[in-house]
N, CA, C, O and CB atoms as a CASP TS submission, in Angstrom:
PFRMAT TS
TARGET T0000
AUTHOR 0000-0000-0000
METHOD Language model
MODEL 1
PARENT N/A
ATOM      1  N   MET     1      64.063 111.219 154.508  1.00  0.00           N
ATOM      2  CA  MET     1      63.230 110.890 153.423  1.00  0.00           C
ATOM      3  C   MET     1      63.148 111.445 152.144  1.00  0.00           C
ATOM      4  O   MET     1      63.130 111.047 150.979  1.00  0.00           O
ATOM      5  CB  MET     1      62.205 110.972 153.784  1.00  0.00           C
ATOM      6  N   LEU     2      63.104 112.544 152.783  1.00  0.00           N
ATOM      7  CA  LEU     2      63.037 113.712 151.761  1.00  0.00           C
ATOM      8  C   LEU     2      64.565 113.936 151.064  1.00  0.00           C
ATOM      9  O   LEU     2      64.620 114.073 149.842  1.00  0.00           O
ATOM     10  CB  LEU     2      62.515 115.192 152.606  1.00  0.00           C
ATOM     11  N   ASN     3      65.529 113.961 151.695  1.00  0.00           N
ATOM     12  CA  ASN     3      66.978 114.471 151.852  1.00  0.00           C
ATOM     13  C   ASN     3      67.161 113.403 150.138  1.00  0.00           C
ATOM     14  O   ASN     3      67.527 113.794 149.030  1.00  0.00           O
ATOM     15  CB  ASN     3      68.112 113.873 153.824  1.00  0.00           C
ATOM     16  N   VAL     4      66.737 112.037 150.588  1.00  0.00           N
ATOM     17  CA  VAL     4      66.617 111.886 149.298  1.00  0.00           C
ATOM     18  C   VAL     4      66.038 110.923 147.954  1.00  0.00           C
ATOM     19  O   VAL     4      66.443 110.117 147.116  1.00  0.00           O
ATOM     20  CB  VAL     4      67.467 111.980 149.275  1.00  0.00           C
ATOM     21  N   ALA     5      64.963 111.534 148.343  1.00  0.00           N
ATOM     22  CA  ALA     5      64.296 112.196 147.275  1.00  0.00           C
ATOM     23  C   ALA     5      64.617 113.168 145.904  1.00  0.00           C
ATOM     24  O   ALA     5      64.465 113.191 144.683  1.00  0.00           O
ATOM     25  CB  ALA     5      63.669 112.779 147.911  1.00  0.00           C
ATOM     26  N   LYS     6      65.434 114.309 147.570  1.00  0.00           N
ATOM     27  CA  LYS     6      66.531 115.136 146.338  1.00  0.00           C
ATOM     28  C   LYS     6      67.248 114.973 145.603  1.00  0.00           C
ATOM     29  O   LYS     6      67.415 115.275 144.421  1.00  0.00           O
ATOM     30  CB  LYS     6      67.237 115.740 146.485  1.00  0.00           C
ATOM     31  N   ILE     7      68.006 114.156 146.748  1.00  0.00           N
ATOM     32  CA  ILE     7      69.058 113.939 145.810  1.00  0.00           C
ATOM     33  C   ILE     7      68.975 113.117 144.744  1.00  0.00           C
ATOM     34  O   ILE     7      69.211 113.593 143.633  1.00  0.00           O
ATOM     35  CB  ILE     7      70.016 113.560 146.368  1.00  0.00           C
ATOM     36  N   SER     8      68.742 112.197 144.833  1.00  0.00           N
ATOM     37  CA  SER     8      67.887 111.578 143.380  1.00  0.00           C
ATOM     38  C   SER     8      66.984 112.187 141.894  1.00  0.00           C
ATOM     39  O   SER     8      67.148 112.166 140.674  1.00  0.00           O
ATOM     40  CB  SER     8      66.839 110.871 143.986  1.00  0.00           C
ATOM     41  N   ALA     9      66.107 112.640 142.749  1.00  0.00           N
ATOM     42  CA  ALA     9      65.407 114.279 141.726  1.00  0.00           C
ATOM     43  C   ALA     9      67.347 115.035 141.115  1.00  0.00           C
ATOM     44  O   ALA     9      67.560 115.095 139.904  1.00  0.00           O
ATOM     45  CB  ALA     9      64.091 116.206 143.636  1.00  0.00           C
ATOM     46  N   VAL    10      68.107 115.351 141.796  1.00  0.00           N
ATOM     47  CA  VAL    10      69.068 116.073 140.929  1.00  0.00           C
ATOM     48  C   VAL    10      70.340 115.426 140.393  1.00  0.00           C
ATOM     49  O   VAL    10      71.304 115.850 139.754  1.00  0.00           O
ATOM     50  CB  VAL    10      69.479 117.176 141.625  1.00  0.00           C
ATOM     51  N   ILE    11      69.786 113.580 141.166  1.00  0.00           N
ATOM     52  CA  ILE    11      70.858 112.919 139.963  1.00  0.00           C
ATOM     53  C   ILE    11      70.847 112.544 138.668  1.00  0.00           C
ATOM     54  O   ILE    11      71.678 112.283 137.797  1.00  0.00           O
ATOM     55  CB  ILE    11      71.238 111.931 140.219  1.00  0.00           C
ATOM     56  N   TRP    12      68.778 112.621 138.871  1.00  0.00           N
ATOM     57  CA  TRP    12      67.894 112.626 137.617  1.00  0.00           C
ATOM     58  C   TRP    12      68.138 113.499 135.968  1.00  0.00           C
ATOM     59  O   TRP    12      68.084 113.190 134.778  1.00  0.00           O
ATOM     60  CB  TRP    12      66.627 113.183 138.246  1.00  0.00           C
ATOM     61  N   VAL    13      68.540 115.225 137.123  1.00  0.00           N
ATOM     62  CA  VAL    13      68.428 115.963 136.207  1.00  0.00           C
ATOM     63  C   VAL    13      69.775 116.327 135.411  1.00  0.00           C
ATOM     64  O   VAL    13      69.875 116.847 134.300  1.00  0.00           O
ATOM     65  CB  VAL    13      67.783 116.956 136.720  1.00  0.00           C
ATOM     66  N   VAL    14      70.813 115.896 136.321  1.00  0.00           N
ATOM     67  CA  VAL    14      72.273 115.931 135.578  1.00  0.00           C
ATOM     68  C   VAL    14      72.407 115.404 134.570  1.00  0.00           C
ATOM     69  O   VAL    14      72.733 115.733 133.429  1.00  0.00           O
ATOM     70  CB  VAL    14      73.278 115.436 136.151  1.00  0.00           C
ATOM     71  N   ALA    15      71.923 113.893 135.442  1.00  0.00           N
ATOM     72  CA  ALA    15      71.827 113.015 134.074  1.00  0.00           C
ATOM     73  C   ALA    15      71.505 113.375 132.832  1.00  0.00           C
ATOM     74  O   ALA    15      72.242 113.256 131.854  1.00  0.00           O
ATOM     75  CB  ALA    15      71.023 112.134 134.153  1.00  0.00           C
ATOM     76  N   ALA    16      69.955 114.002 132.849  1.00  0.00           N
ATOM     77  CA  ALA    16      69.790 113.996 131.652  1.00  0.00           C
ATOM     78  C   ALA    16      70.354 115.560 130.924  1.00  0.00           C
ATOM     79  O   ALA    16      69.989 115.845 129.783  1.00  0.00           O
ATOM     80  CB  ALA    16      68.297 113.610 131.513  1.00  0.00           C
ATOM     81  N   PHE    17      71.077 116.304 131.557  1.00  0.00           N
ATOM     82  CA  PHE    17      71.559 117.080 130.537  1.00  0.00           C
ATOM     83  C   PHE    17      72.958 116.894 130.293  1.00  0.00           C
ATOM     84  O   PHE    17      73.620 117.794 129.777  1.00  0.00           O
ATOM     85  CB  PHE    17      71.297 118.385 130.776  1.00  0.00           C
ATOM     86  N   MET    18      73.653 115.370 130.750  1.00  0.00           N
ATOM     87  CA  MET    18      74.551 115.081 129.847  1.00  0.00           C
ATOM     88  C   MET    18      74.354 113.864 128.922  1.00  0.00           C
ATOM     89  O   MET    18      75.093 113.451 128.028  1.00  0.00           O
ATOM     90  CB  MET    18      75.653 114.987 130.503  1.00  0.00           C
ATOM     91  N   TRP    19      73.155 113.387 129.370  1.00  0.00           N
ATOM     92  CA  TRP    19      72.428 112.420 127.578  1.00  0.00           C
ATOM     93  C   TRP    19      72.432 113.844 126.806  1.00  0.00           C
ATOM     94  O   TRP    19      73.386 113.831 126.028  1.00  0.00           O
ATOM     95  CB  TRP    19      70.089 111.431 127.580  1.00  0.00           C
ATOM     96  N   ALA    20      71.969 114.642 126.755  1.00  0.00           N
ATOM     97  CA  ALA    20      71.375 115.924 126.373  1.00  0.00           C
ATOM     98  C   ALA    20      73.130 116.651 125.494  1.00  0.00           C
ATOM     99  O   ALA    20      73.612 117.097 124.453  1.00  0.00           O
ATOM    100  CB  ALA    20      70.583 116.954 128.193  1.00  0.00           C
ATOM    101  N   GLY    21      73.382 116.320 126.779  1.00  0.00           N
ATOM    102  CA  GLY    21      74.702 117.407 125.524  1.00  0.00           C
ATOM    103  C   GLY    21      75.671 116.194 125.409  1.00  0.00           C
ATOM    104  O   GLY    21      76.836 116.413 125.743  1.00  0.00           O
ATOM    105  N   SER    22      75.435 115.283 125.095  1.00  0.00           N
ATOM    106  CA  SER    22      76.333 114.131 124.405  1.00  0.00           C
ATOM    107  C   SER    22      75.702 114.220 123.023  1.00  0.00           C
ATOM    108  O   SER    22      76.129 113.710 121.987  1.00  0.00           O
ATOM    109  CB  SER    22      76.221 112.453 125.136  1.00  0.00           C
ATOM    110  N   SER    23      74.867 114.784 123.154  1.00  0.00           N
ATOM    111  CA  SER    23      73.653 114.086 121.999  1.00  0.00           C
ATOM    112  C   SER    23      74.295 115.279 121.248  1.00  0.00           C
ATOM    113  O   SER    23      75.240 114.830 120.600  1.00  0.00           O
ATOM    114  CB  SER    23      71.508 114.007 122.331  1.00  0.00           C
ATOM    115  N   ASP    24      74.158 116.744 121.051  1.00  0.00           N
ATOM    116  CA  ASP    24      74.381 117.641 120.825  1.00  0.00           C
ATOM    117  C   ASP    24      75.733 117.477 120.390  1.00  0.00           C
ATOM    118  O   ASP    24      75.865 117.595 119.172  1.00  0.00           O
ATOM    119  CB  ASP    24      74.026 118.361 121.660  1.00  0.00           C
ATOM    120  N   PHE    25      76.724 117.251 121.008  1.00  0.00           N
ATOM    121  CA  PHE    25      78.377 117.206 120.390  1.00  0.00           C
ATOM    122  C   PHE    25      77.858 116.416 119.735  1.00  0.00           C
ATOM    123  O   PHE    25      76.975 117.007 119.113  1.00  0.00           O
ATOM    124  CB  PHE    25      79.862 116.789 121.167  1.00  0.00           C
ATOM    125  N   GLU    26      77.874 114.992 119.385  1.00  0.00           N
ATOM    126  CA  GLU    26      77.359 113.997 118.298  1.00  0.00           C
ATOM    127  C   GLU    26      76.561 114.938 116.947  1.00  0.00           C
ATOM    128  O   GLU    26      76.833 115.065 115.753  1.00  0.00           O
ATOM    129  CB  GLU    26      76.118 112.823 119.156  1.00  0.00           C
ATOM    130  N   GLU    27      76.204 115.116 117.236  1.00  0.00           N
ATOM    131  CA  GLU    27      75.005 116.192 115.863  1.00  0.00           C
ATOM    132  C   GLU    27      76.539 116.781 115.361  1.00  0.00           C
ATOM    133  O   GLU    27      77.133 116.175 114.468  1.00  0.00           O
ATOM    134  CB  GLU    27      73.338 118.062 116.727  1.00  0.00           C
ATOM    135  N   ALA    28      77.134 117.989 115.987  1.00  0.00           N
ATOM    136  CA  ALA    28      78.281 118.777 115.918  1.00  0.00           C
ATOM    137  C   ALA    28      79.204 118.314 114.582  1.00  0.00           C
ATOM    138  O   ALA    28      79.668 118.730 113.520  1.00  0.00           O
ATOM    139  CB  ALA    28      79.065 118.619 117.335  1.00  0.00           C
ATOM    140  N   ILE    29      79.109 117.146 115.446  1.00  0.00           N
ATOM    141  CA  ILE    29      80.644 116.537 114.552  1.00  0.00           C
ATOM    142  C   ILE    29      79.653 115.869 113.183  1.00  0.00           C
ATOM    143  O   ILE    29      79.810 116.592 112.200  1.00  0.00           O
ATOM    144  CB  ILE    29      81.915 114.812 115.733  1.00  0.00           C
ATOM    145  N   ALA    30      79.042 115.117 113.002  1.00  0.00           N
ATOM    146  CA  ALA    30      78.585 115.113 112.001  1.00  0.00           C
ATOM    147  C   ALA    30      78.139 115.660 111.047  1.00  0.00           C
ATOM    148  O   ALA    30      78.091 115.140 109.932  1.00  0.00           O
ATOM    149  CB  ALA    30      78.246 114.808 112.095  1.00  0.00           C
ATOM    150  N   GLU    31      77.541 117.357 111.459  1.00  0.00           N
ATOM    151  CA  GLU    31      77.849 118.547 110.360  1.00  0.00           C
ATOM    152  C   GLU    31      78.358 118.527 110.122  1.00  0.00           C
ATOM    153  O   GLU    31      78.525 118.424 108.906  1.00  0.00           O
ATOM    154  CB  GLU    31      77.927 119.517 110.221  1.00  0.00           C
ATOM    155  N   GLU    32      79.896 118.651 111.546  1.00  0.00           N
ATOM    156  CA  GLU    32      80.935 119.318 110.611  1.00  0.00           C
ATOM    157  C   GLU    32      81.779 117.882 109.433  1.00  0.00           C
ATOM    158  O   GLU    32      82.565 117.986 108.492  1.00  0.00           O
ATOM    159  CB  GLU    32      82.310 120.220 111.915  1.00  0.00           C
ATOM    160  N   LEU    33      81.417 117.207 109.798  1.00  0.00           N
ATOM    161  CA  LEU    33      81.728 115.716 108.517  1.00  0.00           C
ATOM    162  C   LEU    33      81.432 116.622 107.330  1.00  0.00           C
ATOM    163  O   LEU    33      82.201 117.186 106.551  1.00  0.00           O
ATOM    164  CB  LEU    33      80.357 113.943 108.524  1.00  0.00           C
ATOM    165  N   HIS    34      79.665 116.600 107.434  1.00  0.00           N
ATOM    166  CA  HIS    34      79.416 116.617 105.663  1.00  0.00           C
ATOM    167  C   HIS    34      79.374 117.796 105.533  1.00  0.00           C
ATOM    168  O   HIS    34      78.246 118.003 105.087  1.00  0.00           O
ATOM    169  CB  HIS    34      78.082 115.965 104.898  1.00  0.00           C
ATOM    170  N   TYR    35      80.006 118.961 105.658  1.00  0.00           N
ATOM    171  CA  TYR    35      80.044 120.339 105.347  1.00  0.00           C
ATOM    172  C   TYR    35      82.371 119.366 104.610  1.00  0.00           C
ATOM    173  O   TYR    35      82.490 118.931 103.464  1.00  0.00           O
ATOM    174  CB  TYR    35      79.577 122.052 107.459  1.00  0.00           C
ATOM    175  N   CYS    36      83.321 119.347 105.400  1.00  0.00           N
ATOM    176  CA  CYS    36      84.261 118.679 105.415  1.00  0.00           C
ATOM    177  C   CYS    36      84.030 117.686 104.047  1.00  0.00           C
ATOM    178  O   CYS    36      84.135 118.100 102.893  1.00  0.00           O
ATOM    179  CB  CYS    36      84.379 118.088 106.798  1.00  0.00           C
ATOM    180  N   SER    37      83.877 117.056 104.219  1.00  0.00           N
ATOM    181  CA  SER    37      82.678 115.600 103.315  1.00  0.00           C
ATOM    182  C   SER    37      82.342 116.430 101.323  1.00  0.00           C
ATOM    183  O   SER    37      82.775 115.898 100.301  1.00  0.00           O
ATOM    184  CB  SER    37      80.052 115.539 104.744  1.00  0.00           C
ATOM    185  N   GLU    38      81.450 117.837 101.359  1.00  0.00           N
ATOM    186  CA  GLU    38      81.194 118.021 100.521  1.00  0.00           C
ATOM    187  C   GLU    38      82.532 119.076 100.237  1.00  0.00           C
ATOM    188  O   GLU    38      83.204 118.664  99.291  1.00  0.00           O
ATOM    189  CB  GLU    38      79.840 118.252 100.499  1.00  0.00           C
ATOM    190  N   VAL    39      82.927 120.023 100.695  1.00  0.00           N
ATOM    191  CA  VAL    39      83.579 120.862 100.445  1.00  0.00           C
ATOM    192  C   VAL    39      84.858 119.926  99.499  1.00  0.00           C
ATOM    193  O   VAL    39      85.342 120.309  98.434  1.00  0.00           O
ATOM    194  CB  VAL    39      83.856 121.670 101.796  1.00  0.00           C
ATOM    195  N   LEU    40      85.206 118.647 100.224  1.00  0.00           N
ATOM    196  CA  LEU    40      85.982 117.865  99.579  1.00  0.00           C
ATOM    197  C   LEU    40      85.511 117.388  97.848  1.00  0.00           C
ATOM    198  O   LEU    40      86.177 116.849  96.964  1.00  0.00           O
ATOM    199  CB  LEU    40      86.068 116.719 100.579  1.00  0.00           C
ATOM    200  N   LEU    41      84.660 117.673  97.867  1.00  0.00           N
ATOM    201  CA  LEU    41      83.531 117.324  96.067  1.00  0.00           C
ATOM    202  C   LEU    41      83.540 117.977  95.344  1.00  0.00           C
ATOM    203  O   LEU    41      83.179 117.946  94.168  1.00  0.00           O
ATOM    204  CB  LEU    41      82.052 117.256  95.863  1.00  0.00           C
ATOM    205  N   TRP    42      84.134 118.969  96.198  1.00  0.00           N
ATOM    206  CA  TRP    42      83.820 120.097  95.386  1.00  0.00           C
ATOM    207  C   TRP    42      85.161 120.153  94.852  1.00  0.00           C
ATOM    208  O   TRP    42      85.343 120.367  93.653  1.00  0.00           O
ATOM    209  CB  TRP    42      83.242 121.440  96.105  1.00  0.00           C
ATOM    210  N   LYS    43      86.375 119.927  95.891  1.00  0.00           N
ATOM    211  CA  LYS    43      87.557 120.157  95.269  1.00  0.00           C
ATOM    212  C   LYS    43      88.499 119.420  94.381  1.00  0.00           C
ATOM    213  O   LYS    43      89.613 119.698  93.937  1.00  0.00           O
ATOM    214  CB  LYS    43      88.106 120.417  96.030  1.00  0.00           C
ATOM    215  N   THR    44      87.385 117.979  94.211  1.00  0.00           N
ATOM    216  CA  THR    44      88.154 117.349  93.260  1.00  0.00           C
ATOM    217  C   THR    44      86.667 116.757  92.029  1.00  0.00           C
ATOM    218  O   THR    44      87.002 116.063  91.069  1.00  0.00           O
ATOM    219  CB  THR    44      89.272 115.937  94.196  1.00  0.00           C
ATOM    220  N   SER    45      85.508 117.031  92.172  1.00  0.00           N
ATOM    221  CA  SER    45      85.114 117.757  90.862  1.00  0.00           C
ATOM    222  C   SER    45      85.185 118.443  90.222  1.00  0.00           C
ATOM    223  O   SER    45      85.722 119.519  90.484  1.00  0.00           O
ATOM    224  CB  SER    45      84.599 117.999  90.650  1.00  0.00           C
ATOM    225  N   SER    46      84.583 118.098  88.861  1.00  0.00           N
ATOM    226  CA  SER    46      84.598 118.862  87.763  1.00  0.00           C
ATOM    227  C   SER    46      84.613 118.096  86.641  1.00  0.00           C
ATOM    228  O   SER    46      85.431 117.231  86.329  1.00  0.00           O
ATOM    229  CB  SER    46      85.588 119.710  87.758  1.00  0.00           C
ATOM    230  N   LEU    47      83.470 118.546  85.948  1.00  0.00           N
ATOM    231  CA  LEU    47      82.515 117.013  84.851  1.00  0.00           C
ATOM    232  C   LEU    47      81.890 118.430  83.760  1.00  0.00           C
ATOM    233  O   LEU    47      80.723 118.806  83.870  1.00  0.00           O
ATOM    234  CB  LEU    47      80.430 115.585  86.166  1.00  0.00           C
ATOM    235  N   GLU    48      82.894 119.105  82.720  1.00  0.00           N
ATOM    236  CA  GLU    48      82.135 119.173  81.707  1.00  0.00           C
ATOM    237  C   GLU    48      81.412 120.666  82.751  1.00  0.00           C
ATOM    238  O   GLU    48      80.486 120.126  83.358  1.00  0.00           O
ATOM    239  CB  GLU    48      81.173 117.517  81.199  1.00  0.00           C
ATOM    240  N   ASN    49      81.428 121.612  83.019  1.00  0.00           N
ATOM    241  CA  ASN    49      81.243 122.713  83.601  1.00  0.00           C
ATOM    242  C   ASN    49      80.831 122.191  84.729  1.00  0.00           C
ATOM    243  O   ASN    49      80.181 123.019  85.367  1.00  0.00           O
ATOM    244  CB  ASN    49      80.460 123.639  83.002  1.00  0.00           C
ATOM    245  N   ARG    50      80.924 121.213  85.234  1.00  0.00           N
ATOM    246  CA  ARG    50      79.068 121.422  86.674  1.00  0.00           C
ATOM    247  C   ARG    50      80.265 120.792  87.759  1.00  0.00           C
ATOM    248  O   ARG    50      81.079 119.964  87.353  1.00  0.00           O
ATOM    249  CB  ARG    50      76.706 119.702  86.371  1.00  0.00           C
ATOM    250  N   ARG    51      80.268 121.204  88.945  1.00  0.00           N
ATOM    251  CA  ARG    51      80.582 120.753  89.953  1.00  0.00           C
ATOM    252  C   ARG    51      79.916 121.130  90.851  1.00  0.00           C
ATOM    253  O   ARG    51      79.354 122.216  90.986  1.00  0.00           O
ATOM    254  CB  ARG    51      81.577 120.847  90.146  1.00  0.00           C
ATOM    255  N   PHE    52      79.952 119.957  91.742  1.00  0.00           N
ATOM    256  CA  PHE    52      79.120 119.442  93.221  1.00  0.00           C
ATOM    257  C   PHE    52      80.016 119.482  95.011  1.00  0.00           C
ATOM    258  O   PHE    52      81.181 119.427  95.405  1.00  0.00           O
ATOM    259  CB  PHE    52      78.735 117.487  92.844  1.00  0.00           C
ATOM    260  N   GLY    53      79.272 119.551  95.356  1.00  0.00           N
ATOM    261  CA  GLY    53      79.320 120.081  96.721  1.00  0.00           C
ATOM    262  C   GLY    53      79.479 121.441  96.594  1.00  0.00           C
ATOM    263  O   GLY    53      79.084 122.142  95.663  1.00  0.00           O
ATOM    264  N   HIS    54      80.172 121.829  97.736  1.00  0.00           N
ATOM    265  CA  HIS    54      80.382 123.519  97.817  1.00  0.00           C
ATOM    266  C   HIS    54      81.890 124.039  98.470  1.00  0.00           C
ATOM    267  O   HIS    54      82.450 123.554  99.453  1.00  0.00           O
ATOM    268  CB  HIS    54      79.066 124.207  98.932  1.00  0.00           C
ATOM    269  N   PRO    55      82.374 125.196  97.600  1.00  0.00           N
ATOM    270  CA  PRO    55      83.488 126.093  98.724  1.00  0.00           C
ATOM    271  C   PRO    55      83.531 125.446 100.101  1.00  0.00           C
ATOM    272  O   PRO    55      82.692 124.791 100.719  1.00  0.00           O
ATOM    273  CB  PRO    55      82.953 127.819  99.060  1.00  0.00           C
ATOM    274  N   ASP    56      85.295 125.998 100.510  1.00  0.00           N
ATOM    275  CA  ASP    56      84.996 126.125 101.303  1.00  0.00           C
ATOM    276  C   ASP    56      84.837 127.760 102.188  1.00  0.00           C
ATOM    277  O   ASP    56      85.715 128.623 102.222  1.00  0.00           O
ATOM    278  CB  ASP    56      85.600 125.232 101.548  1.00  0.00           C
ATOM    279  N   TYR    57      83.405 127.840 102.873  1.00  0.00           N
ATOM    280  CA  TYR    57      83.008 129.075 103.044  1.00  0.00           C
ATOM    281  C   TYR    57      83.253 129.641 103.935  1.00  0.00           C
ATOM    282  O   TYR    57      83.208 130.852 104.154  1.00  0.00           O
ATOM    283  CB  TYR    57      82.065 129.240 102.966  1.00  0.00           C
ATOM    284  N   ARG    58      83.616 128.593 104.704  1.00  0.00           N
ATOM    285  CA  ARG    58      84.056 128.442 106.208  1.00  0.00           C
ATOM    286  C   ARG    58      85.316 128.678 106.404  1.00  0.00           C
ATOM    287  O   ARG    58      85.692 129.161 107.472  1.00  0.00           O
ATOM    288  CB  ARG    58      83.849 127.175 106.784  1.00  0.00           C
ATOM    289  N   GLY    59      85.928 128.463 105.692  1.00  0.00           N
ATOM    290  CA  GLY    59      87.517 128.629 105.878  1.00  0.00           C
ATOM    291  C   GLY    59      87.929 128.487 107.151  1.00  0.00           C
ATOM    292  O   GLY    59      88.373 129.231 108.026  1.00  0.00           O
ATOM    293  N   ILE    60      87.601 127.031 107.006  1.00  0.00           N
ATOM    294  CA  ILE    60      88.329 125.879 108.233  1.00  0.00           C
ATOM    295  C   ILE    60      88.595 124.890 107.837  1.00  0.00           C
ATOM    296  O   ILE    60      88.617 124.045 108.731  1.00  0.00           O
ATOM    297  CB  ILE    60      87.626 125.400 109.385  1.00  0.00           C
ATOM    298  N   TYR    61      89.098 124.097 105.776  1.00  0.00           N
ATOM    299  CA  TYR    61      89.007 123.720 105.595  1.00  0.00           C
ATOM    300  C   TYR    61      90.254 123.225 106.210  1.00  0.00           C
ATOM    301  O   TYR    61      90.111 122.854 107.375  1.00  0.00           O
ATOM    302  CB  TYR    61      88.467 123.873 104.860  1.00  0.00           C
ATOM    303  N   GLU    62      91.761 123.101 105.584  1.00  0.00           N
ATOM    304  CA  GLU    62      93.213 123.251 105.640  1.00  0.00           C
ATOM    305  C   GLU    62      93.241 123.185 107.854  1.00  0.00           C
ATOM    306  O   GLU    62      94.282 122.737 108.334  1.00  0.00           O
ATOM    307  CB  GLU    62      93.828 125.244 104.533  1.00  0.00           C
ATOM    308  N   GLU    63      92.365 123.534 108.639  1.00  0.00           N
ATOM    309  CA  GLU    63      93.109 123.531 109.709  1.00  0.00           C
ATOM    310  C   GLU    63      91.500 121.804 110.484  1.00  0.00           C
ATOM    311  O   GLU    63      91.526 120.765 111.143  1.00  0.00           O
ATOM    312  CB  GLU    63      93.327 125.803 110.648  1.00  0.00           C
ATOM    313  N   VAL    64      90.675 122.515 109.879  1.00  0.00           N
ATOM    314  CA  VAL    64      89.355 121.147 110.474  1.00  0.00           C
ATOM    315  C   VAL    64      89.614 120.152 109.480  1.00  0.00           C
ATOM    316  O   VAL    64      90.624 119.451 109.553  1.00  0.00           O
ATOM    317  CB  VAL    64      87.327 121.583 110.376  1.00  0.00           C
ATOM    318  N   CYS    65      88.815 120.042 108.597  1.00  0.00           N
ATOM    319  CA  CYS    65      88.856 118.841 107.892  1.00  0.00           C
ATOM    320  C   CYS    65      90.021 117.607 107.984  1.00  0.00           C
ATOM    321  O   CYS    65      90.004 116.498 108.518  1.00  0.00           O
ATOM    322  CB  CYS    65      88.821 119.306 106.654  1.00  0.00           C
ATOM    323  N   ARG    66      91.365 118.585 106.951  1.00  0.00           N
ATOM    324  CA  ARG    66      92.433 117.884 107.409  1.00  0.00           C
ATOM    325  C   ARG    66      92.848 116.999 108.453  1.00  0.00           C
ATOM    326  O   ARG    66      93.686 116.098 108.433  1.00  0.00           O
ATOM    327  CB  ARG    66      93.007 118.504 107.485  1.00  0.00           C
ATOM    328  N   GLY    67      92.296 117.313 109.139  1.00  0.00           N
ATOM    329  CA  GLY    67      92.167 116.639 110.893  1.00  0.00           C
ATOM    330  C   GLY    67      91.276 114.673 110.538  1.00  0.00           C
ATOM    331  O   GLY    67      91.762 113.564 110.761  1.00  0.00           O
ATOM    332  N   TYR    68      90.290 114.947 110.111  1.00  0.00           N
ATOM    333  CA  TYR    68      89.718 113.821 109.376  1.00  0.00           C
ATOM    334  C   TYR    68      90.034 113.253 108.847  1.00  0.00           C
ATOM    335  O   TYR    68      89.822 112.055 109.035  1.00  0.00           O
ATOM    336  CB  TYR    68      89.118 113.800 108.848  1.00  0.00           C
ATOM    337  N   GLU    69      90.716 113.667 107.880  1.00  0.00           N
ATOM    338  CA  GLU    69      91.869 112.492 106.113  1.00  0.00           C
ATOM    339  C   GLU    69      92.080 111.516 107.236  1.00  0.00           C
ATOM    340  O   GLU    69      91.509 110.447 107.457  1.00  0.00           O
ATOM    341  CB  GLU    69      94.184 113.323 105.014  1.00  0.00           C
ATOM    342  N   ASN    70      93.535 112.460 108.238  1.00  0.00           N
ATOM    343  CA  ASN    70      94.015 111.573 108.374  1.00  0.00           C
ATOM    344  C   ASN    70      94.144 110.985 110.101  1.00  0.00           C
ATOM    345  O   ASN    70      95.043 110.810 110.924  1.00  0.00           O
ATOM    346  CB  ASN    70      95.064 111.861 107.616  1.00  0.00           C
ATOM    347  N   GLY    71      92.956 110.855 110.041  1.00  0.00           N
ATOM    348  CA  GLY    71      91.708 110.402 111.185  1.00  0.00           C
ATOM    349  C   GLY    71      91.732 108.730 110.958  1.00  0.00           C
ATOM    350  O   GLY    71      90.971 108.009 111.602  1.00  0.00           O
TER
END
């Protein structure tokens, strides 16, 4: 009976780590999409010496953000 409890506990711990890991991944993707949209806004906006968004300070726009545009 004790072995069943141990196995059950291990399954719950593994499931919890998998759930937490997927949440972190989704948050990272959302942050990356936000970064890319702000860079695109920076590249395309110009209104009487005002700009919106921010420049590509990470230097990832061409490599990472272009993939989102095509997808």
